[in-house]
Structures are given as C-alpha cells and as structure tokens.
N, C-alpha and C positions, 0 to 999 in steps of 0.2 A: 546662353552658351550650350546648356544641356540639350535643349530642343534642336539647336543647330547640329550638334553631334549626332543625335538620334535620327533626325529627319534627313539631313543633307548627306552626312558622311556615312552613316550606317544604313540609310535607305529604308528605315522602318516605317510602317504605316502609322497613322495618327492614333488609333486605339492602342496599339502596342506601346507607342511613346507615352501615352497617358498612364498606362499600367506601370511602366518602369519608373515614371516620375512619382507615382503613388508609393511605389516600393522605396524609393530614395527618401521620401518624406517620412517614412515610418520604420526604417531599418536600424535606427540608433539602438533600439531595445535589443535587437539581435546581436549587434556588436558588443554591447555591454554584458549581456548574458554569456557570450562566448569568450570574453576576455581576449578578443581578437580583432585584427583589422579586417574590414570587408572591402572587396573590390568587385565592381560589376563590369562584366565583359559582354560585348555583343560581337557576332561574326562580322568580319570586315574584309574588304579586298584592297590591297595596297595598289599604288599606281602601276607597279610592274606585274599586276594580276596575281601576286602571291597572296595566298590565304593567310589571314591574321585575325587577331582579336583586338578590338578597340575598347580601352578602358573608359567608361562613361560615368563612373561613380566611385567614390572612395569614402569610407567612414572609419574614423579612429575611435577606439573604445575609451570611455571615461574610467573604466574599471581596471585598465592595464596599460602598460607602456606600449606605445605604437612601434611598429617595425619600420614603417616608412616615414622618414622625415620630409621627403619631397612629395609633391603632388603628382600623381600619375594620370589624372583625368586628361583625356585628349591624346594620350600616347597609344601607339599601336604596337602589338607584340606578335611576332611570327607564331604560328600555331605550334611550332616545335618547342617554343619557350613555355607553353602552357598546356602540356599533355593532359593534365587532369581536367581542365576545362573542356577539352575535346571529348574525353570519355564521358563526362557528365552530360554534355549536350547529345552525344550519340546514343547513350543507353537510357537517358531520362531519369537517372537516380543519383543519389548523393554518393560521391566518390571520396574515400578517405585514404590518406597517405599513411602507410604502416610505419615508416621511419621518418624522423625529422630531416629536413633539408638544411645542410650546413653551407650552402653556396654564398650566403650573405655574411658568414662569419659567426652567426648565432644559430642555434637549433630552432627551426621553424616547422611547426606541424601544419600542413595545409589540407583543406577540405574544399571540394568543389560541389556546388549545389545548383542543379538546373532550375531555371525560372520558367515555370509553365504558365501559359496564358491561353485560355480557350482551347485547351487540349494540346497545344503545340509548345515546344521548347523554343523560347525566343532569346534567351540569354543565360548567363551563368554567373553565380556569385562565389567568390573564393573567401574562405575564412582562414586567416593565417595568424597563428598564435605563437608567441615566443615562449618556448618551454625550457629556457635555460634556468629558470628559477622553480622548476617543478618540485613539488613536495607533496606530502599527504594532504589531500584537499579537506577543507572544513565542510560542515553541513551546508553552509551558505554556498560555497563553491560547487558542491555536488548538485544542489538544487538549481543554481544558475545554469550549469552545463546540461543538466537533464532538460530544462526548459528550452535552452538554446537548440538542442537537438530536435526537439519537437517542433519548434518554429521553423527550423531548417527543412524538416520533412514537409511541413505545410507549404513552404515555398516551392518545393519540388512537386507537390501535389496540385498546386494552383489555388490553394485556399488562403494564402498570405501573399501580398497584403489583402485585407478583407474587402470584399465587394461592397461598394457603397460607402466605405469609410474614407472620405476624401477631405480631411481638414485643411483649411487654408493656413493655419498657424499652429505649430506644435511648441512654440517657445515656452509656454507655461505648463505644458503637459508633464505629468509626473515621469521621472526617469527611474531607471533601475536603482541607482544609488540613493534616491530620495526615500525609498521604502518599497518593499515588495512582499506580497503574500502569494502563496500557491494554494489553490483550493481545488477540491474534487468537482465532479460534474454537478453536484447539488449544492455546492457552496461551503462545504466543510473545510476549515483551514488545516492544511497539512504541513505548511511551513510559513513562518513569519520572521522577517529580518528585524534586527534591533530598531532600525529607523522606523519601520512600519508600526512596531509595537509602541514606540514613543509617540508617534502621530496619533494613534487611537487613545493613548493615555490622556492627551490634551483634550480629547472629546469626552473624557470621563469614563472610559472603558477600563476598569481596573482589574477585571478578571483575566485569568490565563487564556490567551487567544487560541493556542494550539488545540485542535480538536473541536473548537466551537464552530457553529455555523455563523456566517457573516450577518445573518438576520438577528443574531443574539446580541451583537455589540455595535452594529452600524444602523443608526436610526433611519437612514435613507437607502437601505439595502434592496428594496423591492425592485428598483430599476436595474440594479446590478445583476440580481438573480434572474430577472426576465431576459436581460441581454445575454447572459451566460446560457440560458436555456435555448435561446434562438441561435446561438453561435455568432452573435454580432458584438463588436466592441462598443463601448459607451464610455463617455467621460462626464462625470457629474461632480457636484460640490455639496458638501454637507457642513452645516454650522451648528455648534452646540457648545454651551458653557463658554462662549466668547472665542472659541477656536474654530478655524475654518480648514477643512481638509479637502483637497482635490483628489478624486479617485478615478482611475481608468482600468477597466477590466478587459483583458484580452483572452477570449476563449481559445482553448487548445483543441484542435480537431484532428482526428485520425480516422481514415476510411469513412468519412461523413458522420462520425459519431463524436459527441462532445466528451472528451476525456478529462477535462478540468479547465482551469483558467489561471491567469496571472493577474493579480490585483496590484496595480502600481498606485502608491499613495504619496502625496506631497502636502506638507503642512504650509499653508499660505496665509496664515492669520495676519502677519505683519503687512504682507503685500496688499491684502484686501483692506486693512485699516488705512494704509496710505492712500489707496484708491478712493475710499470714502472721504478722506480728508481733502483730497484734491478736488473731488466733485463738489464738496461743500464750499471750498475756496473759489472754485470756478463760478458757482451759482452766486456767491457773494459779490464777486467782481462784476458779473453781468448785471446784477441788481444795482450796483454803484453806477455803472455806465448808463443804465436806464434812468436813474434819478438825475444824473448830470444832464442827460439829454432833455429831460423834462424841465429842469431848472433853466437851461439855455433857451428853450422854447418860451418859457415864461418871460425871460429877459427880453427876447426878441419881440414878444407881444407888447410889453410895456413900451419899448422904443417905438413901435408902430403907433401906439396910442399917443405918445408924445409928439410924433411927427405930424399927426393930424391937427394938433393944436397950434403948430407953427405957421406963421405967415410967410416966412422967408423960404423961397424955393431952394436956395443953396443949403440952408440948414436941413430941410427935408431930405434933400439928396444925400447929405452926409449921414443922416440917421439911416436912410435906406441902405447905404453901403455897409454900415455897421451891422444892420440886421442880416444882410446876406453873409457877412463874415461869421457871425454867430451861428447862422443856420448851417454853414458848411462844417463847422466844428461839431454841431449837434448831429449831423449826418454820420460822422465817424463814430460817435458814441452810440448812436442808435444801432449801427451795424455791429459794433462790439457787444452790445447787449443781447444780440441774437446769435452770437457765435460761441462755441464751446472753447475756443482758443483765443489768445490775445493776438490774433492776426486778422487782417481785414482783406477781403477780396476787393481790391481797389477799383476794379472795373465797375462794380456796382456803385461805388461812391462817385466815380467820375460821371457815370450816366445820370445819377440823381442830381449832381451839381449842375450839369448841363440843362436838365429839365427845369431846375429851379430858376436858372438864369433866363432860359427861354420864356418861361411864364412871366417873370417879373421885369425883364428889361427890354425884350425885343418888341418892336412896333409891328403889329399885324400887317401894316402896309409896306413894311420893309422885309423882303424875304431873305433873312439871314439863316443859313443852314449850318448846323454843327455836324462834324464828322469825326469819328474815333477810329484810329488805325492802331493796330498792335494790341498787346495785352500786358498790363503792368503786373499781373499775378497777385499773390498775397504779399502783404507788407505788415511788419510789426506795428502795433498801435502807436508807439512813440514816433514812428516815421510817417504814418498815415495822416495824423492830425495836421502837422505843419504843411505836408504836401497838399492836403485838401484846401488849406487856406491859400497856398500859392496858386493852385489851379483856379480858385475862385477869383483871385485878384487879376490873373492874366486873362481869363475868359471875359470877365466883366470889363476889363480895359479894352478888349477887342470890340465888344458890343457897343460900348459908349463912344469910342474914338475912331474906329476904323471905318464906320459908315455914318458919318454925320450928315445933317441937313446942309443944303447949299446956303450961300450967303443970303439969298432971297427968301430962305425959309422953305423952299420946296423940298419935298422928299425925293431922294435920288431915284432915278428910274429903275435901277437894279440894286439889290442888296449885295450879298456876297457869301463867302464860305469861311468858316472858322474851323481849322483842322487841329485836333489834339492827337499827337502821335506818341506812342510808347515804344521804346526799344530797350528790351531787358536782356542783360547778359548775366553770367554767374556773379560778377563782381559789382555791377552798377546798373542804374536805371536812368535812361535818358528820356526826358519829356520835352517835346517841341510843340509850341502853340503858334500856329501860323494863320494869318488872315490875308485876304486879297483886297483889303480896303485901300484907303487913300494914302496910307503911309505918312511919312514926314514931309513937310514942305521943302522945296529945293533949297539947299544951303543950310538946313537945320539938322541937328543931330538928335537922336532919340534920347541920349543922356540929358541934353539940354531941356527937353520937353518932359522929362520924367515926372510923373505925378506921384501922389501918395501911394496908390496901388502898386506901382512898379517898385517903389522904395520898400514897401512892406514885403513884396515877393522876394526881392534881392536879399533883404536882411534875413528872412526865414531860411532861404536856400543856403546862405553862407554860414549863418550862425547855428541854426537848429539842425539842419540836414548835413552840414559839412560838405556841401557841394559847390558847384560853380554855376554862374549865371551870366549869360551873354544874350545881347539883343541886337538885331540889325533891322533896318527899315529903309525903304525906298518908296518911290511913287507907286510901285506895284504891290505894296503891302508891307507887313511887319512880321518878323519871326523872332520868337524868344525861345532860347534853348537852355535847359538846365540839366546838369549831370550830377547825380547823387550816388554815393557808394551804398551798397546794400550791406546791412549789418547782419 
C-alpha cells in the first residue's frame, strides 16, 4: 500500500520512494525519544487541482500516550491545515511551534522536520507531543529529548536515515525502552538508562558505567567504536557469562562531524536459549525422519528379496504393491529429513512418486505419459504421508488397469495419459487423477470393480485426511477426485 501511495498517488520517483521507506523502517527510535507521534507528509494534488499533503506514514511512540487513535495514512490534508509543513518544506529547516495547539481538546506541541534526499526536500515529518502532563523533566527525559532533536536535525540535513543501512527486519532490534546509552565521539558514556545498566550487569560489568569508555566494559566493543568513527550504524551481539546482549549504535552527526552516538541495548538471553533449543529439537526430528526412512527402505528391500523366492505371480505382484506403498511413505520421511520445518513441498513428493511408478510399472513398449497440473504447495507432515499413499494407490491403479493388454495378449497400439491435477484454495486441496484408458465395461460400475488399492485410497481420504472421495468412469477413461481440508 505504501509503495502505491508514493508512486501512484504522490508521483514520486523510485529512489525517493526507497528513501522514504527506509525512513519508515527506522523512525521508531525518533518517535520514542521524542515522546511524540510522527506523521510523514508528501506534497499532493487533489482531484480539483487543490494543493494538499498526503499522509504516507504514521508512528506512535512506545514511551508516551498517542494523540491519534485513528490511522491517518492515505488521508489528504489541504495545505492550509498544515502550515508548519509548508514552512518546513519551503525553508528547509526544522520549524517549531511556540505555543501548544488546543484544537483537539488537549495541548499538542508540534514540530515540522523537512526530509532531505540528495539535496532536495521531498517530504516533511511532524512531531506532535501531548504536553498536558508536562512537569520537570528527569535526566532520562532530557537525554531523550536532546537525542531526538539531534536525530531530527540529521533528518533535515539528509544524514538520517543512514545511507546503506537497509535492514529487512527490525523486529528484534533494540528499542529505546529496552536500554539506551549516550556516548561522545570517542565512546565515553555520558548517560546510561537503568535498563542499559541492568543489561551490562548480566554480562558481568559491575563497575559504574557513567564516564567509562565502552571498550572498558563491552568485550565486543571494537566493531561499535569503528562504526561510530565511520559514522555508520551497526548492530551486533555479544555473549558472556551465559548472557546475550544485542547492541545497536546510531552515530549522531552534525555538519559532517561525529558528535556522539546512541547505543541501544537489548538483553536477549532467553530468546537465544529458546532458539538453540528449537534448533536442537529440529535437528533431532530430522534425524528421526532420516532413520525412519532408512528403516522403511530396509523393509522394502526384505520384501523384494522375499518376492524373488516366490513362484506365484500373484504373490509377487502383491509384495511389489506393498513395496511401492512403503516407498511412498519413505519419500515423505526423506523429504522431512531434509527440511528445517515439519512441512513438505508436496510437488517434489508427487514428482518422485511418479518417477518411481514410471520406472517400476510402465512397460517401455506402452507409451504412458504422466502429467502434473497445478501446485499443491507445502503440506504438514501429518497430511503429506497419507496423501502420498493415496496418490501412489491411484496412480498405480491407473497404470495397471487403464491400459491393459488385449484378450489376445497383444500390446495396445497406443498407451495413454495419466493426469494429476492439484487445485488449492485457502481452505482445501482438491486432487484429481484422470486417465484416458479403457474405463469400465459397459453396464459395470467402478464401485463394483473396486480393488484393494481404491479401497485403501478411500479409507485414507475419509478417515486420515477427513476428506471426500469420488470416482467416475466410462469407456473414455476414469477420474478420481478427492477433496481434503487444509489444517
């Protein structure tokens, strides 16, 4: 939606859109330090050619109560409603309101910050803070507001958001409320919030942090100090004494000089412990699937050996069918042993089942072609195993019964096509297996001719998958359709 607003409605070029998106990905820190709501406006022309501003971004602070309960993104405002935005864009500097605005029923102090990109003003950000609870600020609040003012000036200068700092995910990044330190240009701590002090206590830093250089208490500080010196943000992790701290440093820049930095810290010990436990559990589960696959392949090999000793053709065929059923289950376990999640890309399983049947069942003199239409997508393991068995039974049934030899024992002049069609919606998956073979004899029903394979398929669909099973046949071929709900 944001890209649509910026490209289509506001008419901005691609590079400017990217810059504003980077700003929106990183401006939570500015809102929290400001104790204020942030709104991002771009110039806009209404359908009646009236000049206006389009709100393309909104951020509420974690550190204060929001002013706006409603979402303003996508709304257009006449320029007369936002005079400070106009001034900020025209003069290219931060515009501050001397007196609070009472139009909303509460006193709101507004500030408009121009957004500079490649030397041009492309948008403006408003900071709007509720000052109804104004009181003597604490050291924490004074530090927050000072840092917010410096970040706002960097936004006006075009040095924030930082060039080249384009993270895809900020979900785990430290926030202001997690813990913050302010350091000077060489890394000396000038302020440390209680949460930041507690985080470093977990790392074993028991000394008083104020006035210390971060190299004195942070064992992995070299990267932080080098990034501060370069004027580039960096996010790194340090582990010590069983504790894990995530740190992110934001250099403060004024007139191209580094004047200090903000060190945001977040204690993520429990999070990383849970992640390690999940990785271990995942590796264990994949090893179990690997062993199950090996055991199933061993069983299949034993059945093949047994089949070679039998003299009855019917008994050998029965064992061969059992081997293929076991092999289809083994395919699912093999796939699961290679995946990091307990979900299976069923397209791969379907293709491997077809390859297995094509190699083991089809006669090279009978050109039977297999065709897959549609995509089943990923399926949970508990659904993939019975569905693989169902597919094996249905495809095997097609190969064995749709294209038989004639009564004289001659091979048919032409083979045929077996089509496997997948139709997936949000709620269900439909699988249709169709062949253009001989179908059922005139006057006979498919139910009456149902063999063990079809009985197995029907039972699995209805009992294990909770779906429906239907089959139709004529002299033009057979079609089996199953519908199963997605879990």
